[in-house]
C-alpha positions in Angstrom: -8.4 -45.4 -11.3 -7.9 -46.7 -7.8 -5.1 -49.2 -6.9 -3.6 -50.9 -3.9 -0.4 -49.3 -2.8 2.1 -49.8 -0.1 0.9 -51.1 3.2 -2.3 -52.3 1.4 -3.6 -48.7 1.2 -6.0 -47.7 -1.6 -5.0 -44.6 -3.6 -6.5 -42.9 -6.7 -10.1 -42.6 -7.7 -13.1 -44.8 -8.4 -16.2 -43.2 -9.9 -16.9 -39.9 -8.1 -14.8 -41.0 -5.0 -11.2 -40.1 -4.3 -8.9 -42.2 -2.0 -6.2 -40.3 -0.2 -3.6 -41.3 2.4 -3.5 -39.0 5.4 -1.4 -39.7 8.5 -1.2 -43.4 7.6 -5.0 -43.7 7.1 -7.0 -44.0 3.9 -9.5 -41.1 3.6 -12.4 -41.2 1.1 -13.6 -37.9 -0.4 -16.1 -37.1 -3.1 -14.7 -35.4 -6.2 -15.4 -31.6 -6.3 -18.3 -30.7 -8.6 -17.0 -28.4 -11.2 -19.3 -25.6 -12.4 -21.9 -26.8 -9.8 -22.4 -23.3 -8.5 -23.1 -20.8 -11.2 -22.4 -17.1 -10.6 -25.0 -14.6 -11.6 -24.0 -11.9 -14.1 -24.0 -9.3 -11.3 -21.7 -11.5 -9.1 -19.3 -11.9 -12.0 -19.2 -8.2 -12.7 -18.6 -7.5 -9.0 -15.8 -10.0 -9.0 -14.3 -8.0 -11.9 -14.3 -4.8 -9.8 -12.7 -6.7 -6.9 -10.0 -8.1 -9.3 -9.3 -4.6 -10.6 -8.9 -3.3 -7.0 -6.5 -6.2 -6.2 -4.4 -5.4 -9.3 -4.2 -1.7 -8.5 -3.2 -2.5 -4.9 -0.3 -4.5 -6.2 0.8 -1.7 -8.5 0.6 0.8 -5.7 2.7 -1.4 -3.4 5.3 -1.7 -6.3 5.3 2.1 -6.6 6.3 2.6 -3.0 8.5 -0.5 -2.6 11.8 1.4 -2.7 10.8 3.4 0.3 8.4 1.0 2.1 11.0 -1.9 2.1 8.0 -4.2 2.7 7.9 -3.2 6.3 4.1 -3.6 6.5 1.8 -5.5 8.8 0.4 -8.8 7.6 -3.0 -7.5 6.6 -1.8 -4.3 4.9 -2.4 -5.5 1.3 -6.0 -6.7 2.2 -6.7 -3.4 3.9 -5.5 -1.5 0.9 -7.4 -3.6 -1.6 -10.6 -3.1 0.4 -10.1 0.7 0.6 -9.4 0.8 -3.1 -12.6 -1.0 -3.9 -14.6 1.3 -1.7 -13.0 4.4 -3.3 -13.5 3.1 -6.8 -17.2 2.3 -6.2 -18.1 5.5 -4.3 -19.9 8.2 -6.4 -18.9 6.3 -9.6 -21.6 6.3 -12.3 -20.0 3.5 -14.2 -21.9 0.1 -14.2 -20.8 -2.7 -11.9 -17.8 -4.4 -13.4 -16.4 -1.2 -15.0 -15.7 0.9 -11.9 -12.3 2.4 -12.0 -10.7 4.5 -9.3 -10.3 7.5 -11.6 -14.1 7.8 -11.8 -14.7 7.1 -8.2 -13.6 9.0 -5.1 -9.8 8.5 -4.7 -9.7 10.9 -1.7 -11.1 8.1 0.4 -7.7 6.5 0.3 -6.2 9.4 2.3 -5.1 8.5 5.8 -4.4 4.8 4.9 -1.8 3.4 7.4 0.8 1.1 5.7 1.7 -0.4 9.1 -0.8 -0.7 11.9 2.0 -1.5 14.4 3.3 2.0 14.1 0.6 4.6 13.2 2.0 7.7 11.6 0.5 10.2 14.1 2.0 8.3 17.0 5.4 9.2 15.7 5.0 12.4 13.7 3.0 15.5 14.5 4.6 17.9 12.0 1.9 20.1 10.5 1.6 20.1 6.7 0.4 23.5 5.7 -0.5 22.6 2.1 -0.3 19.8 -0.5 -1.4 20.9 -4.0 -0.9 20.5 -7.7 0.1 23.6 -9.6 1.6 24.0 -13.1 1.7 20.2 -13.4 4.0 19.9 -10.3 3.3 18.8 -6.7 3.9 21.3 -4.0 4.3 20.5 -0.4 4.5 23.1 2.3 5.5 22.4 6.0 5.2 24.7 9.0 8.2 25.2 11.3 8.3 22.7 14.2 10.3 21.7 17.3 11.8 18.2 16.7 11.5 17.0 20.3 7.8 17.9 20.4 6.8 17.1 16.9 8.5 13.7 16.7 8.4 10.6 18.9 12.0 9.4 19.3 12.8 5.7 19.9 15.4 5.2 22.6 18.3 4.4 20.3 17.5 7.0 17.6 20.1 9.7 17.1 18.7 11.1 13.9 15.5 10.9 11.8 14.4 11.7 8.3 11.0 13.0 7.5 10.2 11.6 4.1 7.6 12.3 1.4 7.3 9.7 -1.3 5.5 10.6 -4.5 4.3 7.9 -6.8 2.5 8.9 -10.0 0.3 6.3 -11.6 -0.7 6.8 -15.2 -4.5 6.9 -15.8 -4.5 4.6 -18.8 -2.9 1.5 -17.1 -2.3 2.5 -13.5 1.4 1.9 -13.8 3.8 4.0 -11.7 5.6 6.2 -14.2 7.2 8.7 -11.9 8.6 8.4 -8.4 10.3 11.0 -6.2 11.5 11.2 -2.6 11.6 14.5 -0.6 13.3 14.3 2.7 14.3 16.4 5.6 17.0 15.4 8.1 16.1 16.0 11.7 18.2 15.9 14.9 16.5 15.6 18.3 18.5 18.5 19.8 17.6 21.1 17.2 15.6 23.8 18.8 13.5 24.5 15.7 13.2 23.4 12.1 12.1 26.2 9.8 9.2 26.1 7.4 10.1 24.3 4.1 8.7 23.8 0.7 9.2 20.8 -1.7 8.4 20.9 -5.4 8.3 17.9 -7.7 9.4 17.6 -11.3 6.8 18.1 -14.0 4.1 15.5 -14.3 3.5 14.8 -18.0 0.6 12.4 -18.1 -2.9 12.2 -16.8 -2.4 10.4 -13.6 -3.4 9.8 -10.0 -0.7 11.1 -7.6 -0.1 9.3 -4.3 1.9 11.1 -1.7 3.0 9.1 1.3 4.7 10.5 4.4 6.9 8.6 6.8 9.7 8.7 9.3 13.0 6.8 9.1 15.0 6.5 12.3 18.8 6.1 12.5 21.4 5.2 15.1 25.0 6.1 14.9 27.5 3.3 14.9 31.2 3.9 15.1 31.9 1.1 12.7 28.8 1.0 10.5 28.1 4.8 10.5 24.4 5.5 10.4 22.2 2.4 10.7 18.5 2.5 9.9 16.3 1.3 12.9 13.0 0.8 11.0 11.6 -2.7 10.8 8.4 -4.7 10.5 6.8 -3.2 13.7 8.4 0.3 13.4 7.8 1.9 10.0 5.4 4.9 10.2 4.0 5.4 6.7 0.7 7.0 5.8 -0.9 7.8 2.5 -1.2 11.5 3.1 -2.7 12.8 -0.2 -4.3 11.5 -3.4 -4.7 13.9 -6.3 -5.8 13.6 -9.9 -4.1 15.5 -12.6 -5.6 15.6 -16.1 -3.0 17.1 -18.5 -5.4 17.0 -21.4 -7.8 19.5 -19.8 
């Protein structure tokens, strides 16, 4: 129903017309036609795959939230969702609408940059010798390195931490059921950091394992002790490895 309001302006609706007030003027619009455009069955199924990728992207972000601190670029989520959809659909024999990441090609996610403002390789050039699953545990092997050459040091940084964040997402519902942080403290004046191995706790369910690697920088403050320098444009974090583990096989 349309009626005459303040200042003799018409508001409401009349038939298929809608009267709105915008910047002091009356604007007439046609009502949106519901169900005017019908999606084909194929389009609906493709939308289902897109929705599944979007939901998984949210779960992955929740799985790294403790470490990532939401220090991502503004398009990070959209980029991750797009990459997930591609990985789920590649080499996946399942019909459209039923394509899950487990049956696709999860390795296509490797190399994903969480923050485009600070690409990981710009700040960290430490060589990872091997990342593998053995005896239901994740093993990470690093080669020895020289801190001044292998890491880019911001002007105020007095210390850094090389971090590996493992998030294990259960196959049946994609929920993060196990999270672990492996870290190595690094000082810029150290001549060399020796080779080191990290080993996770046992992974007890069929899952996809996401291993992120990143750098945290710190400045020493006489009053506040060590203060983290990472922020929205300085948070190197890369999805380094994606592995499937099937404990039933």
